[in-house]
ChimeraX commands (.cxc) that place a marker at each C-alpha (Angstrom):
marker #1 position -5.85,-41.62,-38.11 radius 0.5
marker #1 position -3.85,-44.08,-40.42 radius 0.5
marker #1 position -1.45,-46.51,-39.23 radius 0.5
marker #1 position 1.63,-48.22,-40.20 radius 0.5
marker #1 position 3.51,-50.22,-38.77 radius 0.5
marker #1 position 6.97,-51.25,-40.11 radius 0.5
marker #1 position 10.54,-52.82,-38.85 radius 0.5
marker #1 position 9.29,-57.14,-38.54 radius 0.5
marker #1 position 11.00,-59.70,-39.50 radius 0.5
marker #1 position 13.37,-62.64,-38.72 radius 0.5
marker #1 position 15.91,-63.36,-35.46 radius 0.5
marker #1 position 17.72,-65.71,-33.91 radius 0.5
marker #1 position 16.38,-66.14,-30.30 radius 0.5
marker #1 position 18.55,-63.71,-28.21 radius 0.5
marker #1 position 18.64,-61.69,-30.52 radius 0.5
marker #1 position 16.82,-57.49,-31.33 radius 0.5
marker #1 position 14.09,-55.47,-33.21 radius 0.5
marker #1 position 12.92,-52.76,-33.10 radius 0.5
marker #1 position 8.51,-51.98,-34.25 radius 0.5
marker #1 position 8.03,-48.10,-35.65 radius 0.5
marker #1 position 4.13,-47.19,-36.70 radius 0.5
marker #1 position 3.74,-44.04,-38.05 radius 0.5
marker #1 position 0.39,-42.23,-38.14 radius 0.5
marker #1 position -0.95,-39.95,-40.62 radius 0.5
marker #1 position -4.26,-38.62,-40.64 radius 0.5
marker #1 position -4.39,-36.71,-37.33 radius 0.5
marker #1 position -1.58,-36.41,-34.12 radius 0.5
marker #1 position -1.28,-39.19,-31.78 radius 0.5
marker #1 position -0.21,-36.13,-29.70 radius 0.5
marker #1 position -3.93,-37.47,-27.61 radius 0.5
marker #1 position -3.84,-40.70,-28.01 radius 0.5
marker #1 position -3.13,-43.68,-26.58 radius 0.5
marker #1 position -0.80,-45.53,-28.45 radius 0.5
marker #1 position -0.12,-49.92,-27.98 radius 0.5
marker #1 position 0.76,-52.79,-29.50 radius 0.5
marker #1 position -0.67,-55.48,-29.59 radius 0.5
marker #1 position 0.26,-59.38,-30.84 radius 0.5
marker #1 position -1.65,-62.52,-32.67 radius 0.5
marker #1 position -0.06,-65.78,-33.03 radius 0.5
marker #1 position -2.26,-67.32,-36.31 radius 0.5
marker #1 position -5.77,-69.33,-34.85 radius 0.5
marker #1 position -5.31,-67.15,-31.30 radius 0.5
marker #1 position -6.54,-63.49,-30.00 radius 0.5
marker #1 position -5.01,-60.50,-29.82 radius 0.5
marker #1 position -2.97,-60.26,-26.96 radius 0.5
marker #1 position -1.81,-56.79,-25.73 radius 0.5
marker #1 position 2.05,-56.62,-25.30 radius 0.5
marker #1 position 2.09,-52.27,-24.74 radius 0.5
marker #1 position 0.91,-49.19,-24.04 radius 0.5
marker #1 position 2.25,-46.10,-23.68 radius 0.5
marker #1 position -0.16,-42.83,-22.55 radius 0.5
marker #1 position -0.50,-39.43,-23.67 radius 0.5
marker #1 position -1.18,-37.86,-20.27 radius 0.5
marker #1 position 2.02,-38.48,-18.47 radius 0.5
marker #1 position 3.38,-40.38,-20.31 radius 0.5
marker #1 position 3.09,-43.48,-18.38 radius 0.5
marker #1 position 3.70,-47.27,-19.94 radius 0.5
marker #1 position 2.82,-50.63,-19.40 radius 0.5
marker #1 position 4.15,-53.74,-20.60 radius 0.5
marker #1 position 2.38,-57.79,-20.86 radius 0.5
marker #1 position 3.87,-59.26,-18.28 radius 0.5
marker #1 position 5.87,-61.86,-20.87 radius 0.5
marker #1 position 7.37,-58.93,-22.50 radius 0.5
marker #1 position 8.47,-56.84,-19.34 radius 0.5
marker #1 position 12.66,-56.04,-19.18 radius 0.5
marker #1 position 12.81,-56.77,-22.85 radius 0.5
marker #1 position 10.97,-54.76,-24.50 radius 0.5
marker #1 position 10.51,-50.60,-24.37 radius 0.5
marker #1 position 8.18,-48.74,-25.99 radius 0.5
marker #1 position 8.53,-45.21,-26.12 radius 0.5
marker #1 position 6.60,-42.67,-28.57 radius 0.5
marker #1 position 7.61,-39.12,-30.46 radius 0.5
marker #1 position 4.73,-36.57,-30.77 radius 0.5
marker #1 position 6.72,-34.11,-33.02 radius 0.5
marker #1 position 7.31,-38.04,-35.93 radius 0.5
marker #1 position 4.12,-38.55,-35.07 radius 0.5
marker #1 position 5.45,-41.87,-34.03 radius 0.5
marker #1 position 5.45,-44.58,-31.59 radius 0.5
marker #1 position 8.00,-47.74,-31.29 radius 0.5
marker #1 position 8.87,-51.17,-30.15 radius 0.5
marker #1 position 11.95,-51.43,-29.16 radius 0.5
marker #1 position 12.68,-55.52,-28.44 radius 0.5
marker #1 position 15.41,-57.43,-27.21 radius 0.5
marker #1 position 16.26,-60.49,-25.97 radius 0.5
marker #1 position 13.52,-62.42,-28.11 radius 0.5
marker #1 position 12.05,-65.64,-27.93 radius 0.5
marker #1 position 10.40,-68.02,-30.12 radius 0.5
marker #1 position 7.22,-67.13,-28.07 radius 0.5
marker #1 position 7.69,-63.83,-29.50 radius 0.5
marker #1 position 5.97,-64.66,-32.50 radius 0.5
marker #1 position 3.68,-62.95,-34.15 radius 0.5
marker #1 position 2.19,-60.62,-35.92 radius 0.5
marker #1 position 2.23,-57.37,-34.53 radius 0.5
marker #1 position -0.46,-54.30,-34.81 radius 0.5
marker #1 position 0.02,-50.98,-33.76 radius 0.5
marker #1 position -3.12,-49.25,-32.89 radius 0.5
marker #1 position -4.93,-46.01,-31.35 radius 0.5
marker #1 position -8.06,-44.45,-28.94 radius 0.5
marker #1 position -8.79,-41.95,-27.70 radius 0.5
marker #1 position -9.61,-42.09,-24.48 radius 0.5
marker #1 position -8.17,-44.18,-22.33 radius 0.5
marker #1 position -6.07,-47.61,-23.03 radius 0.5
marker #1 position -6.77,-50.96,-22.88 radius 0.5
marker #1 position -5.77,-54.19,-22.72 radius 0.5
marker #1 position -8.90,-55.52,-24.92 radius 0.5
marker #1 position -8.65,-54.88,-28.81 radius 0.5
marker #1 position -12.36,-54.64,-29.12 radius 0.5
marker #1 position -11.83,-51.51,-27.28 radius 0.5
marker #1 position -9.47,-49.16,-29.62 radius 0.5
marker #1 position -10.78,-47.41,-32.78 radius 0.5
marker #1 position -7.94,-47.48,-35.27 radius 0.5
marker #1 position -5.52,-50.50,-36.17 radius 0.5
marker #1 position -2.71,-50.54,-38.39 radius 0.5
marker #1 position -1.75,-53.66,-41.08 radius 0.5
marker #1 position 0.36,-55.77,-39.16 radius 0.5
marker #1 position 4.20,-56.30,-39.46 radius 0.5
marker #1 position 5.53,-60.41,-38.67 radius 0.5
marker #1 position 7.69,-61.42,-36.91 radius 0.5
marker #1 position 9.10,-63.91,-36.37 radius 0.5
marker #1 position 12.15,-65.74,-34.19 radius 0.5
marker #1 position 14.32,-68.65,-35.02 radius 0.5
marker #1 position 15.05,-70.96,-31.86 radius 0.5
marker link #1:1,2 radius 0.2
marker link #1:2,3 radius 0.2
marker link #1:3,4 radius 0.2
marker link #1:4,5 radius 0.2
marker link #1:5,6 radius 0.2
marker link #1:6,7 radius 0.2
marker link #1:7,8 radius 0.2
marker link #1:8,9 radius 0.2
marker link #1:9,10 radius 0.2
marker link #1:10,11 radius 0.2
marker link #1:11,12 radius 0.2
marker link #1:12,13 radius 0.2
marker link #1:13,14 radius 0.2
marker link #1:14,15 radius 0.2
marker link #1:15,16 radius 0.2
marker link #1:16,17 radius 0.2
marker link #1:17,18 radius 0.2
marker link #1:18,19 radius 0.2
marker link #1:19,20 radius 0.2
marker link #1:20,21 radius 0.2
marker link #1:21,22 radius 0.2
marker link #1:22,23 radius 0.2
marker link #1:23,24 radius 0.2
marker link #1:24,25 radius 0.2
marker link #1:25,26 radius 0.2
marker link #1:26,27 radius 0.2
marker link #1:27,28 radius 0.2
marker link #1:28,29 radius 0.2
marker link #1:29,30 radius 0.2
marker link #1:30,31 radius 0.2
marker link #1:31,32 radius 0.2
marker link #1:32,33 radius 0.2
marker link #1:33,34 radius 0.2
marker link #1:34,35 radius 0.2
marker link #1:35,36 radius 0.2
marker link #1:36,37 radius 0.2
marker link #1:37,38 radius 0.2
marker link #1:38,39 radius 0.2
marker link #1:39,40 radius 0.2
marker link #1:40,41 radius 0.2
marker link #1:41,42 radius 0.2
marker link #1:42,43 radius 0.2
marker link #1:43,44 radius 0.2
marker link #1:44,45 radius 0.2
marker link #1:45,46 radius 0.2
marker link #1:46,47 radius 0.2
marker link #1:47,48 radius 0.2
marker link #1:48,49 radius 0.2
marker link #1:49,50 radius 0.2
marker link #1:50,51 radius 0.2
marker link #1:51,52 radius 0.2
marker link #1:52,53 radius 0.2
marker link #1:53,54 radius 0.2
marker link #1:54,55 radius 0.2
marker link #1:55,56 radius 0.2
marker link #1:56,57 radius 0.2
marker link #1:57,58 radius 0.2
marker link #1:58,59 radius 0.2
marker link #1:59,60 radius 0.2
marker link #1:60,61 radius 0.2
marker link #1:61,62 radius 0.2
marker link #1:62,63 radius 0.2
marker link #1:63,64 radius 0.2
marker link #1:64,65 radius 0.2
marker link #1:65,66 radius 0.2
marker link #1:66,67 radius 0.2
marker link #1:67,68 radius 0.2
marker link #1:68,69 radius 0.2
marker link #1:69,70 radius 0.2
marker link #1:70,71 radius 0.2
marker link #1:71,72 radius 0.2
marker link #1:72,73 radius 0.2
marker link #1:73,74 radius 0.2
marker link #1:74,75 radius 0.2
marker link #1:75,76 radius 0.2
marker link #1:76,77 radius 0.2
marker link #1:77,78 radius 0.2
marker link #1:78,79 radius 0.2
marker link #1:79,80 radius 0.2
marker link #1:80,81 radius 0.2
marker link #1:81,82 radius 0.2
marker link #1:82,83 radius 0.2
marker link #1:83,84 radius 0.2
marker link #1:84,85 radius 0.2
marker link #1:85,86 radius 0.2
marker link #1:86,87 radius 0.2
marker link #1:87,88 radius 0.2
marker link #1:88,89 radius 0.2
marker link #1:89,90 radius 0.2
marker link #1:90,91 radius 0.2
marker link #1:91,92 radius 0.2
marker link #1:92,93 radius 0.2
marker link #1:93,94 radius 0.2
marker link #1:94,95 radius 0.2
marker link #1:95,96 radius 0.2
marker link #1:96,97 radius 0.2
marker link #1:97,98 radius 0.2
marker link #1:98,99 radius 0.2
marker link #1:99,100 radius 0.2
marker link #1:100,101 radius 0.2
marker link #1:101,102 radius 0.2
marker link #1:102,103 radius 0.2
marker link #1:103,104 radius 0.2
marker link #1:104,105 radius 0.2
marker link #1:105,106 radius 0.2
marker link #1:106,107 radius 0.2
marker link #1:107,108 radius 0.2
marker link #1:108,109 radius 0.2
marker link #1:109,110 radius 0.2
marker link #1:110,111 radius 0.2
marker link #1:111,112 radius 0.2
marker link #1:112,113 radius 0.2
marker link #1:113,114 radius 0.2
marker link #1:114,115 radius 0.2
marker link #1:115,116 radius 0.2
marker link #1:116,117 radius 0.2
marker link #1:117,118 radius 0.2
marker link #1:118,119 radius 0.2
marker link #1:119,120 radius 0.2
marker link #1:120,121 radius 0.2
marker link #1:121,122 radius 0.2
view
């Protein structure tokens, strides 16, 4: 599956952005979809995940209550609504997919998109 992330940009602290991930090559209906983010020089961190089975969602503590992950299986897309953004949210955001189960470890994922830059100014 190919993943294309979009929607990044520059926003002031307190603002909002909506990232979108478009999948092609196969349906995401049976895939667990996750967003990671990475600051230069640091490891990739788990942000949020949506499971194909049961529709469960999971969030990293720093984004709970501010970010919302959603999926549209008919459109083959996964979105990340980011509200109340903080300078600490500045990173490259990656959309990733896994065939079996979700994980907070980047190494466990089968498919990666190219990333989209989010910059939050103070």
